N, CA and C atoms as an extended XYZ file, in Angstrom:
225
Properties=species:S:1:pos:R:3:atomname:S:1:resname:S:1:resid:I:1 pbc="F F F"
N       -35.356       32.217      -12.902 N   UNK     1
C       -34.903       32.957      -13.387 CA  UNK     1
C       -34.182       34.124      -14.345 C   UNK     1
N       -34.819       34.989      -14.542 N   UNK     2
C       -33.793       36.314      -14.798 CA  UNK     2
C       -33.441       37.274      -14.771 C   UNK     2
N       -31.795       36.538      -15.161 N   UNK     3
C       -30.763       37.217      -15.206 CA  UNK     3
C       -30.630       38.560      -15.939 C   UNK     3
N       -31.708       39.450      -16.806 N   UNK     4
C       -31.359       40.729      -17.218 CA  UNK     4
C       -32.160       41.050      -15.418 C   UNK     4
N       -32.552       41.136      -14.809 N   UNK     5
C       -33.318       41.791      -14.096 CA  UNK     5
C       -32.195       42.180      -12.980 C   UNK     5
N       -31.871       43.335      -12.772 N   UNK     6
C       -31.117       43.468      -12.113 CA  UNK     6
C       -30.863       43.203      -10.639 C   UNK     6
N       -32.572       43.221      -10.047 N   UNK     7
C       -32.085       42.237       -8.620 CA  UNK     7
C       -31.968       41.021       -8.752 C   UNK     7
N       -31.223       39.975      -10.181 N   UNK     8
C       -30.602       38.862       -9.590 CA  UNK     8
C       -28.920       39.126       -9.872 C   UNK     8
N       -29.060       40.026      -10.097 N   UNK     9
C       -27.686       39.378       -9.882 CA  UNK     9
C       -26.457       40.112       -9.029 C   UNK     9
N       -25.157       39.398       -9.718 N   UNK    10
C       -23.684       39.793       -8.258 CA  UNK    10
C       -23.788       41.441       -8.631 C   UNK    10
N       -23.433       41.378       -6.709 N   UNK    11
C       -22.922       42.834       -6.794 CA  UNK    11
C       -21.373       43.593       -7.827 C   UNK    11
N       -21.291       44.185       -7.959 N   UNK    12
C       -20.266       44.886       -8.297 CA  UNK    12
C       -19.189       44.460       -7.822 C   UNK    12
N       -18.192       43.592       -8.640 N   UNK    13
C       -17.325       42.996       -7.994 CA  UNK    13
C       -16.844       41.415       -7.454 C   UNK    13
N       -18.599       40.927       -7.467 N   UNK    14
C       -18.520       39.417       -6.831 CA  UNK    14
C       -17.898       38.666       -7.907 C   UNK    14
N       -18.226       38.572       -8.593 N   UNK    15
C       -18.108       37.528       -9.875 CA  UNK    15
C       -16.236       37.644      -10.029 C   UNK    15
N       -15.713       38.890      -10.205 N   UNK    16
C       -14.604       38.623      -10.157 CA  UNK    16
C       -13.914       38.428       -9.024 C   UNK    16
N       -14.478       38.245       -7.115 N   UNK    17
C       -13.189       37.540       -6.205 CA  UNK    17
C       -14.234       36.919       -5.911 C   UNK    17
N       -14.911       35.534       -7.538 N   UNK    18
C       -15.435       34.885       -7.188 CA  UNK    18
C       -14.272       34.065       -7.555 C   UNK    18
N       -14.089       34.768       -8.667 N   UNK    19
C       -12.625       34.666       -9.803 CA  UNK    19
C       -12.115       34.457       -9.599 C   UNK    19
N       -11.163       35.186       -8.881 N   UNK    20
C       -10.318       35.114       -7.727 CA  UNK    20
C       -10.291       33.962       -6.844 C   UNK    20
N       -10.854       34.194       -6.046 N   UNK    21
C       -10.694       33.068       -5.322 CA  UNK    21
C       -10.684       31.391       -5.660 C   UNK    21
N       -11.364       30.944       -6.785 N   UNK    22
C       -11.153       29.771       -7.561 CA  UNK    22
C        -9.445       29.806       -7.993 C   UNK    22
N        -8.970       30.573       -8.175 N   UNK    23
C        -8.023       30.236       -9.186 CA  UNK    23
C        -6.978       29.669       -7.689 C   UNK    23
N        -7.096       31.236       -6.346 N   UNK    24
C        -6.565       31.380       -5.588 CA  UNK    24
C        -5.959       29.476       -4.952 C   UNK    24
N        -7.213       29.154       -4.698 N   UNK    25
C        -7.553       27.736       -4.163 CA  UNK    25
C        -7.476       26.545       -5.093 C   UNK    25
N        -7.350       26.906       -6.402 N   UNK    26
C        -6.492       25.716       -7.268 CA  UNK    26
C        -5.101       25.897       -7.126 C   UNK    26
N        -4.721       26.929       -7.287 N   UNK    27
C        -3.007       27.368       -6.629 CA  UNK    27
C        -2.648       26.506       -5.500 C   UNK    27
N        -3.048       26.721       -4.664 N   UNK    28
C        -3.221       25.909       -2.908 CA  UNK    28
C        -3.074       24.463       -2.887 C   UNK    28
N        -4.206       24.025       -3.762 N   UNK    29
C        -4.251       22.954       -4.593 CA  UNK    29
C        -2.770       21.846       -4.975 C   UNK    29
N        -2.625       22.632       -5.587 N   UNK    30
C        -0.919       22.464       -6.780 CA  UNK    30
C        -0.362       22.533       -6.329 C   UNK    30
N         0.106       23.249       -4.811 N   UNK    31
C         1.146       23.208       -4.277 CA  UNK    31
C         0.930       22.451       -3.749 C   UNK    31
N        -0.032       21.655       -2.782 N   UNK    32
C         0.230       20.866       -2.169 CA  UNK    32
C         0.009       19.347       -2.351 C   UNK    32
N        -0.372       19.508       -3.923 N   UNK    33
C        -0.757       18.186       -4.545 CA  UNK    33
C         1.397       17.910       -4.500 C   UNK    33
N         2.407       19.076       -5.105 N   UNK    34
C         3.592       18.998       -5.480 CA  UNK    34
C         4.222       18.667       -4.041 C   UNK    34
N         3.917       19.137       -3.129 N   UNK    35
C         4.286       19.051       -1.978 CA  UNK    35
C         4.210       17.506       -1.728 C   UNK    35
N         3.003       16.923       -1.925 N   UNK    36
C         2.398       15.594       -0.741 CA  UNK    36
C         3.598       14.267       -2.615 C   UNK    36
N         3.855       14.624       -3.435 N   UNK    37
C         4.715       14.103       -4.532 CA  UNK    37
C         5.909       14.380       -3.894 C   UNK    37
N         6.248       15.055       -3.656 N   UNK    38
C         8.106       15.911       -2.955 CA  UNK    38
C         8.056       14.422       -2.074 C   UNK    38
N         7.227       14.484       -0.836 N   UNK    39
C         7.573       13.135       -0.280 CA  UNK    39
C         7.304       11.843       -0.598 C   UNK    39
N         6.720       11.890       -1.232 N   UNK    40
C         5.979       10.146       -1.574 CA  UNK    40
C         7.493        9.768       -1.978 C   UNK    40
N         7.597       10.510       -3.617 N   UNK    41
C         8.819       10.523       -4.362 CA  UNK    41
C        10.463       11.018       -4.686 C   UNK    41
N         9.621       12.092       -3.244 N   UNK    42
C        11.709       13.173       -4.031 CA  UNK    42
C        11.094       13.496       -5.609 C   UNK    42
N        10.672       13.377       -5.626 N   UNK    43
C        10.954       14.664       -7.301 CA  UNK    43
C         8.960       15.783       -7.240 C   UNK    43
N         9.766       16.289       -8.285 N   UNK    44
C         8.387       17.977       -7.968 CA  UNK    44
C         8.379       17.254       -9.576 C   UNK    44
N         6.968       18.328       -9.874 N   UNK    45
C         5.962       18.565      -10.588 CA  UNK    45
C         7.646       19.028      -11.904 C   UNK    45
N         7.112       18.957      -13.651 N   UNK    46
C         7.974       20.247      -13.578 CA  UNK    46
C         7.585       20.201      -15.034 C   UNK    46
N         7.102       21.580      -15.998 N   UNK    47
C         6.959       21.846      -16.914 CA  UNK    47
C         6.871       20.112      -18.581 C   UNK    47
N         7.509       19.254      -17.737 N   UNK    48
C         8.348       18.155      -18.998 CA  UNK    48
C         6.552       17.366      -18.869 C   UNK    48
N         6.691       17.324      -16.981 N   UNK    49
C         5.306       15.788      -17.042 CA  UNK    49
C         3.409       16.407      -17.755 C   UNK    49
N         3.542       18.375      -17.689 N   UNK    50
C         2.265       18.225      -18.640 CA  UNK    50
C         2.431       18.374      -20.166 C   UNK    50
N         4.048       18.562      -20.409 N   UNK    51
C         3.992       18.317      -21.788 CA  UNK    51
C         4.357       16.669      -22.326 C   UNK    51
N         4.430       15.822      -21.289 N   UNK    52
C         4.423       14.388      -21.599 CA  UNK    52
C         3.068       13.781      -22.036 C   UNK    52
N         1.942       14.399      -21.605 N   UNK    53
C         0.595       14.452      -21.462 CA  UNK    53
C         0.179       14.492      -23.223 C   UNK    53
N        -0.651       13.801      -23.680 N   UNK    54
C        -0.835       13.462      -24.940 CA  UNK    54
C        -1.835       14.408      -24.902 C   UNK    54
N        -1.591       14.755      -26.264 N   UNK    55
C        -3.516       16.126      -26.095 CA  UNK    55
C        -4.526       15.408      -26.704 C   UNK    55
N        -6.036       15.726      -26.721 N   UNK    56
C        -6.623       14.927      -27.179 CA  UNK    56
C        -6.916       14.917      -28.521 C   UNK    56
N        -7.460       14.228      -28.590 N   UNK    57
C        -7.892       14.064      -30.224 CA  UNK    57
C        -8.827       14.635      -31.244 C   UNK    57
N        -8.951       15.137      -32.213 N   UNK    58
C        -9.742       16.191      -32.727 CA  UNK    58
C       -11.076       15.175      -33.278 C   UNK    58
N       -11.875       15.657      -32.596 N   UNK    59
C       -13.784       14.733      -32.522 CA  UNK    59
C       -13.560       14.897      -34.637 C   UNK    59
N       -13.503       13.577      -35.098 N   UNK    60
C       -13.799       12.697      -36.210 CA  UNK    60
C       -15.889       13.290      -37.188 C   UNK    60
N       -15.513       14.251      -37.998 N   UNK    61
C       -16.491       14.174      -38.805 CA  UNK    61
C       -17.557       12.985      -39.812 C   UNK    61
N       -19.072       13.358      -39.205 N   UNK    62
C       -19.326       12.385      -40.186 CA  UNK    62
C       -19.421       12.721      -41.843 C   UNK    62
N       -19.335       12.141      -42.256 N   UNK    63
C       -19.505       12.402      -44.093 CA  UNK    63
C       -20.975       12.535      -44.155 C   UNK    63
N       -21.309       13.709      -44.966 N   UNK    64
C       -22.513       14.661      -44.763 CA  UNK    64
C       -23.340       13.322      -44.790 C   UNK    64
N       -23.093       12.693      -46.020 N   UNK    65
C       -24.156       11.763      -47.080 CA  UNK    65
C       -24.417       10.938      -45.252 C   UNK    65
N       -23.538       10.024      -44.689 N   UNK    66
C       -23.782        9.475      -42.926 CA  UNK    66
C       -24.358       10.270      -42.187 C   UNK    66
N       -23.770       11.773      -42.312 N   UNK    67
C       -24.632       12.357      -41.279 CA  UNK    67
C       -26.000       13.083      -41.678 C   UNK    67
N       -26.602       12.641      -42.058 N   UNK    68
C       -27.893       13.958      -42.811 CA  UNK    68
C       -29.425       11.607      -42.983 C   UNK    68
N       -30.447       12.378      -41.928 N   UNK    69
C       -31.432       11.076      -42.313 CA  UNK    69
C       -31.821       10.805      -43.350 C   UNK    69
N       -32.103       10.180      -44.201 N   UNK    70
C       -32.930        9.823      -45.533 CA  UNK    70
C       -34.443        9.725      -45.003 C   UNK    70
N       -35.035       10.849      -46.471 N   UNK    71
C       -36.463       11.107      -46.349 CA  UNK    71
C       -37.628        9.745      -45.128 C   UNK    71
N       -38.452        9.880      -45.181 N   UNK    72
C       -39.165        9.121      -45.095 CA  UNK    72
C       -39.888        8.544      -46.382 C   UNK    72
N       -39.635        6.898      -46.151 N   UNK    73
C       -40.776        6.408      -46.913 CA  UNK    73
C       -41.875        6.243      -47.059 C   UNK    73
N       -42.797        6.962      -48.257 N   UNK    74
C       -44.479        6.685      -48.027 CA  UNK    74
C       -45.090        4.597      -47.364 C   UNK    74
N       -45.774        4.934      -47.132 N   UNK    75
C       -46.763        3.781      -47.076 CA  UNK    75
C       -46.879        3.033      -47.850 C   UNK    75
C-alpha cells in the first residue's frame, strides 16, 4: 500500500482521535487495576512502586574485532 497516496491516508484528525482513545483506555485500565489491587490487598499503587522496578540494562556493544567477520580464506 502506498501511504503517499492521499486515498490511503486517514481523515484529518483520525490519527489524533485514535491516539486519544488509546490513552483513555490505558488510563481506564490502570484505574481498574488500582481498584482491584485495593480490594485484594488494601493498598494502592504509589510512585515508589514504579521507582523500585530496576531499569533495563543498556545493551553491551561488542568489541570491533569480534563484531566483524574475518575475510574468506582462499580455497
